[in-house]
C-alpha positions as CSV (number, residue, x, y, z in Angstrom):
1,M,7.1,36.1,77.3
2,A,3.4,36.9,76.9
3,E,4.1,40.5,78.0
4,K,6.9,40.7,75.5
5,N,4.8,39.5,72.7
6,K,2.1,42.0,73.7
7,K,4.5,44.8,73.4
8,E,5.7,43.7,70.1
9,R,2.2,43.8,68.7
10,K,1.6,47.3,69.9
11,K,1.4,49.6,66.8
12,V,2.2,53.3,66.4
13,S,1.1,55.2,63.3
14,G,4.1,56.4,61.3
15,A,6.6,54.7,63.7
16,R,9.4,54.7,61.1
17,K,9.0,58.4,60.4
18,I,9.0,59.1,64.2
19,R,12.1,57.1,64.8
20,L,14.0,58.7,62.0
21,K,12.7,62.3,62.1
22,E,11.2,63.0,65.5
23,L,13.3,60.9,67.9
24,P,16.7,62.5,67.5
25,L,15.3,66.1,68.0
26,Y,13.2,64.9,70.9
27,S,16.3,63.3,72.6
28,R,18.3,66.5,72.0
29,Q,15.7,68.8,73.5
30,L,15.0,66.6,76.4
31,A,18.7,66.5,77.2
32,A,18.7,70.4,77.2
33,M,15.6,70.6,79.4
34,L,17.0,68.1,81.9
35,S,20.4,69.9,81.9
36,S,18.8,73.1,82.8
37,G,17.1,71.5,85.9
38,M,13.6,70.9,84.6
39,P,11.9,67.9,86.1
40,L,11.5,64.9,83.7
41,V,7.7,64.9,83.7
42,Q,7.5,68.6,83.0
43,S,10.1,68.2,80.2
44,I,8.2,65.5,78.5
45,L,4.9,67.5,78.8
46,A,6.6,70.5,77.1
47,L,7.9,68.3,74.2
48,E,4.5,66.6,74.1
49,E,2.7,69.9,73.6
50,Q,5.0,71.1,70.9
51,T,5.2,68.0,68.7
52,A,3.1,68.2,65.5
53,N,3.2,64.4,64.9
54,K,-0.1,63.0,66.2
55,G,1.4,59.5,66.6
56,F,4.3,60.7,68.6
57,H,2.1,63.0,70.6
58,T,0.1,60.0,71.7
59,V,3.2,58.0,72.7
60,L,4.7,61.0,74.7
61,T,1.3,61.3,76.5
62,S,1.4,57.7,77.5
63,V,5.0,57.8,78.5
64,R,4.4,61.0,80.7
65,T,1.3,59.4,82.3
66,K,3.3,56.3,83.3
67,V,6.2,58.3,84.7
68,E,3.7,60.4,86.7
69,G,2.3,57.2,88.0
70,G,5.7,56.1,89.3
71,A,7.1,54.1,86.5
72,M,10.8,54.4,85.5
73,Y,11.3,56.4,82.3
74,S,13.0,53.5,80.5
75,D,10.1,51.1,81.4
76,A,7.6,53.6,80.0
77,L,9.6,53.8,76.8
78,D,9.8,50.0,76.6
79,D,6.0,49.8,75.8
80,Y,6.8,51.2,72.4
81,P,9.5,49.1,70.8
82,Q,8.6,50.3,67.3
83,I,10.1,53.7,68.2
84,F,12.3,53.2,71.3
85,D,14.4,50.1,70.4
86,E,16.3,48.0,72.8
87,L,19.4,50.2,72.4
88,Y,17.5,53.3,73.2
89,V,15.7,51.8,76.2
90,N,18.8,50.2,77.7
91,M,20.8,53.4,77.4
92,M,18.1,55.3,79.1
93,R,17.9,52.6,81.8
94,A,21.6,52.9,82.4
95,G,21.4,56.7,82.5
96,E,18.6,56.6,85.1
97,T,20.5,54.1,87.2
98,G,23.7,56.2,87.1
99,G,21.9,59.5,87.6
100,M,23.1,60.8,84.3
101,L,19.8,60.8,82.2
102,A,20.6,64.2,80.7
103,E,24.0,63.2,79.5
104,T,22.6,60.0,78.2
105,C,19.9,61.8,76.2
106,E,22.6,64.0,74.8
107,R,24.7,61.1,73.8
108,V,21.8,59.2,72.3
109,A,20.8,62.3,70.3
110,T,24.3,62.6,68.8
111,F,24.4,58.8,68.0
112,L,20.9,58.9,66.3
113,E,21.8,61.9,64.3
114,A,25.1,60.2,63.1
115,S,23.1,57.0,62.3
116,N,20.7,59.0,60.2
117,R,23.5,60.8,58.3
118,L,25.1,57.5,57.5
119,R,21.7,56.1,56.3
120,S,21.1,59.1,54.1
121,K,24.5,59.0,52.5
122,V,24.1,55.4,51.6
123,K,20.6,56.0,50.3
124,S,21.6,59.0,48.3
125,A,24.6,57.1,46.7
126,M,22.3,54.3,45.7
127,M,19.5,56.5,44.5
128,Y,21.3,57.7,41.4
129,P,22.2,54.4,39.7
130,T,18.9,52.9,40.7
131,V,16.9,55.8,39.0
132,V,19.2,55.7,35.9
133,L,18.9,51.9,35.5
134,C,15.1,52.1,35.8
135,V,14.9,54.8,33.2
136,A,17.2,52.8,30.9
137,I,15.1,49.6,31.3
138,T,11.8,51.7,30.8
139,I,13.3,53.2,27.5
140,S,14.6,49.8,26.3
141,T,11.2,48.1,27.0
142,G,9.3,51.0,25.2
143,L,11.5,50.5,22.1
144,I,11.0,46.7,22.1
145,V,7.2,46.8,22.6
146,F,6.3,49.9,20.6
147,I,9.1,50.7,18.1
148,V,10.4,47.2,17.1
149,P,7.0,46.0,15.7
150,T,6.9,48.9,13.3
151,F,10.3,47.8,11.9
152,A,9.1,44.2,11.9
153,K,6.4,45.0,9.4
154,M,8.9,46.7,7.1
155,F,11.3,43.8,7.3
156,A,8.5,41.4,6.4
157,G,8.6,42.7,2.8
158,F,12.4,42.3,2.4
159,G,12.1,38.7,1.5
160,A,15.6,37.9,2.9
161,E,16.9,36.3,6.0
162,L,17.4,38.8,8.7
163,P,20.6,39.2,10.8
164,A,20.7,37.1,13.9
165,P,20.6,40.1,16.3
166,T,17.6,41.5,14.5
167,Q,15.8,38.2,14.5
168,I,16.4,37.7,18.3
169,L,15.2,41.2,19.0
170,L,12.0,40.6,16.9
171,N,11.3,37.2,18.7
172,I,11.8,39.1,22.1
173,S,9.4,41.8,21.1
174,D,6.8,39.3,19.9
175,F,7.1,37.3,23.1
176,I,6.7,40.3,25.3
177,R,3.7,41.6,23.4
178,K,1.9,38.2,23.4
179,Y,2.7,37.1,27.0
180,W,3.2,40.4,28.8
181,Y,0.6,39.4,31.5
182,I,2.5,36.1,32.1
183,I,5.8,38.1,32.5
184,I,4.3,40.7,34.9
185,L,2.8,37.8,36.9
186,A,6.0,35.8,37.0
187,V,8.2,38.9,37.9
188,G,5.6,39.8,40.6
189,T,5.6,36.4,42.0
190,L,9.4,36.2,42.1
191,I,9.7,39.5,43.9
192,Y,7.0,38.6,46.4
193,S,8.6,35.2,47.1
194,L,12.1,36.7,47.4
195,R,10.8,39.3,49.9
196,R,9.0,36.7,51.9
197,Y,12.1,34.5,51.9
198,V,14.4,37.4,52.9
199,R,12.1,38.2,55.9
200,T,12.7,34.7,57.3
201,E,15.7,34.1,59.6
202,K,17.5,31.9,57.1
203,G,16.6,34.0,54.1
204,G,17.8,37.3,55.8
205,Y,21.0,35.7,56.8
206,M,21.7,34.4,53.2
207,A,20.8,37.8,51.7
208,D,23.2,39.6,54.1
209,L,25.9,37.0,53.4
210,L,25.5,37.7,49.7
211,R,25.8,41.4,50.3
212,L,29.2,40.8,52.1
213,R,30.4,38.6,49.3
214,F,29.3,40.8,46.4
215,P,32.3,42.3,44.6
216,L,33.1,45.9,45.7
217,L,29.7,46.6,47.2
218,G,30.3,43.8,49.7
219,K,33.3,45.7,51.0
220,L,31.1,48.8,51.5
221,A,28.3,46.7,53.3
222,R,31.1,45.3,55.7
223,K,32.4,48.8,56.5
224,I,28.9,50.1,57.1
225,A,28.1,47.1,59.5
226,I,31.5,47.6,61.3
227,T,30.8,51.4,61.7
228,R,27.4,50.6,63.3
229,F,29.0,47.9,65.5
230,S,31.8,50.3,66.8
231,A,29.5,53.3,67.3
232,T,26.8,51.4,69.0
233,F,29.1,49.4,71.2
234,A,30.9,52.6,72.3
235,Q,27.6,54.3,73.1
236,L,26.4,51.4,75.2
237,M,29.7,51.1,77.1
238,S,29.8,54.8,77.8
239,S,26.3,54.6,79.2
240,G,27.3,51.9,81.6
241,V,25.4,49.0,80.0
242,P,27.0,45.6,81.0
243,I,29.2,44.2,78.2
244,I,27.1,41.0,77.8
245,Q,23.9,42.9,77.4
246,A,25.7,45.4,75.2
247,M,26.8,42.6,72.9
248,T,23.2,41.3,72.6
249,I,22.0,44.8,71.5
250,V,24.9,45.4,69.1
251,G,24.3,42.0,67.4
252,V,21.0,43.4,66.2
253,A,22.0,47.0,65.7
254,T,24.7,46.2,63.0
255,G,22.0,45.8,60.4
256,N,23.7,42.7,59.0
257,K,22.7,39.3,60.2
258,V,26.0,37.6,59.4
259,I,28.1,40.0,61.4
260,G,25.2,40.2,64.1
261,K,25.3,36.4,64.4
262,A,29.1,36.5,64.9
263,I,28.8,38.9,67.7
264,L,26.0,37.0,69.4
265,D,28.1,33.9,69.1
266,A,31.1,35.7,70.6
267,R,28.9,36.8,73.6
268,A,28.8,33.2,74.8
269,S,32.5,33.0,74.8
270,V,32.8,36.3,76.6
271,E,30.4,35.0,79.3
272,Q,32.9,32.3,79.9
273,G,35.6,34.9,80.6
274,N,37.3,35.4,77.2
275,T,37.9,38.8,75.9
276,V,35.9,40.4,73.0
277,S,39.0,40.9,70.8
278,A,40.1,37.2,71.3
279,T,36.7,35.9,70.5
280,L,36.1,38.0,67.5
281,N,39.6,37.2,66.2
282,N,38.3,33.7,65.4
283,N,35.8,35.1,62.8
284,K,36.9,36.2,59.4
285,E,34.1,38.7,59.1
286,F,35.9,41.3,61.3
287,P,39.0,43.3,60.0
288,R,42.3,42.7,61.6
289,M,42.6,46.3,62.5
290,L,39.4,46.2,64.5
291,I,40.7,43.2,66.4
292,H,44.0,44.8,67.3
293,M,42.5,48.1,68.4
294,L,39.9,46.3,70.6
295,S,42.7,44.2,72.1
296,A,44.7,47.4,72.9
297,G,41.6,49.0,74.4
298,E,40.9,46.0,76.7
299,Q,44.6,45.9,77.8
300,T,44.7,49.7,78.6
301,G,41.1,49.9,80.0
302,K,40.2,52.3,77.2
303,M,37.9,50.1,75.1
304,E,35.2,52.8,74.8
305,E,37.8,55.3,73.4
306,M,39.0,52.7,71.0
307,L,35.6,51.9,69.8
308,T,34.8,55.5,69.2
309,K,38.0,55.9,67.2
310,L,37.1,52.9,65.2
311,S,33.7,54.2,64.4
312,Q,35.1,57.6,63.4
313,F,37.7,55.8,61.1
314,Y,35.2,53.4,59.5
315,Q,32.7,56.3,59.0
316,E,35.4,58.1,57.0
317,E,36.1,54.9,55.1
318,V,32.4,54.6,54.2
319,D,32.2,58.3,53.1
320,T,35.4,57.8,50.9
321,M,34.0,54.6,49.3
322,L,30.6,56.2,48.7
323,E,32.3,59.1,46.8
324,G,34.4,56.7,44.9
325,L,31.5,54.6,43.9
326,T,29.4,57.4,42.8
327,S,32.3,58.7,40.6
328,M,32.9,55.3,39.1
329,L,29.2,54.4,38.5
330,E,28.4,57.5,36.5
331,P,30.6,56.6,33.4
332,L,29.8,52.9,34.0
333,L,26.0,53.5,33.8
334,M,26.5,55.6,30.7
335,V,28.2,52.6,29.1
336,V,25.4,50.3,30.2
337,I,22.7,52.6,28.9
338,G,24.6,53.0,25.6
339,V,25.0,49.2,25.2
340,M,21.3,48.6,26.0
341,I,19.7,51.3,23.8
342,G,22.4,51.4,21.2
343,G,22.3,47.6,20.8
344,I,18.5,47.8,20.1
345,V,18.9,50.6,17.6
346,L,21.8,48.8,15.9
347,A,19.9,45.5,15.6
348,M,17.0,47.4,14.0
349,F,19.2,49.1,11.4
350,M,21.4,46.1,10.5
351,P,18.9,44.8,7.8
352,I,18.8,48.2,6.3
353,F,22.6,48.4,6.2
354,K,22.6,44.9,4.6
355,M,20.1,45.9,1.9
356,T,22.1,49.1,1.1
357,E,25.3,46.9,0.6
358,V,23.3,44.6,-1.8
359,V,22.0,47.5,-3.8
360,M,25.5,49.1,-4.0
């Protein structure tokens, strides 16, 4: 346990960038070198010399040194869990044990590239509405803080009762300008507290449960988690990782604590001799189609093939949903922006319209 904690505390500068950008290419190139007959140490040295990332260069130097000293490649990687996670290390270990390290590196590279593509698609799809909403909120806040007070001075000389929407907007403007520092402090504290809570085991579970229950987006979150479950499970089984160990890794790799917990709970039942499909069938978080295909794969001895087909199917489902959401969100966001900004403008001009009617 002490050794494990020591590894967890080992930091690497720019670890996230290395994991997302450098690792897939490194795995692909290492696979090519090993397939051509180059020794492992010489292959790592070649990749170490060509990498421009200083943090990754340091990591590869350490890995190569340990392998030269007689350590297994997977054990050397295990010293850097920030970059080489449990999935990566266990697949490499299985590849070493089975004498298929080159094939495993190739398989891992393909898996990492697919995972990155999925992450990029989701990020790109969410970026547009996020930016548009931020711009809309910024414009609305600017109108309320800087433009509304100008109208307030003009309305003060009317000597008549203002329409309710206008009065509410003036009150909001006055409150924001008087207590802006309290609002910023309160919002900052709330965001900080929520982030701290989400990082806890219970908070993270509740946040992921909320994501799954959220209308429309919850369906997308579930499909993404199932895609990762299927793809990761297929890769681990194809690499020869024992099913119990594979389920432990997959439970973390789904990216959703609710579905991850369901998989880890199912692992205990599988240890007692039950099938994966029968165990997951008792949990409503998993689609019926997935259960039936897993069952068919177990009965025919082609579970790896079924998992691969499932990951491809759900990947296509995710792509379709992302395209549909993007198309649907564009007009919806325009309506939201129109209501926000148009509502403010209308509230400001209502007293003027009222005065015009009185004069006429």
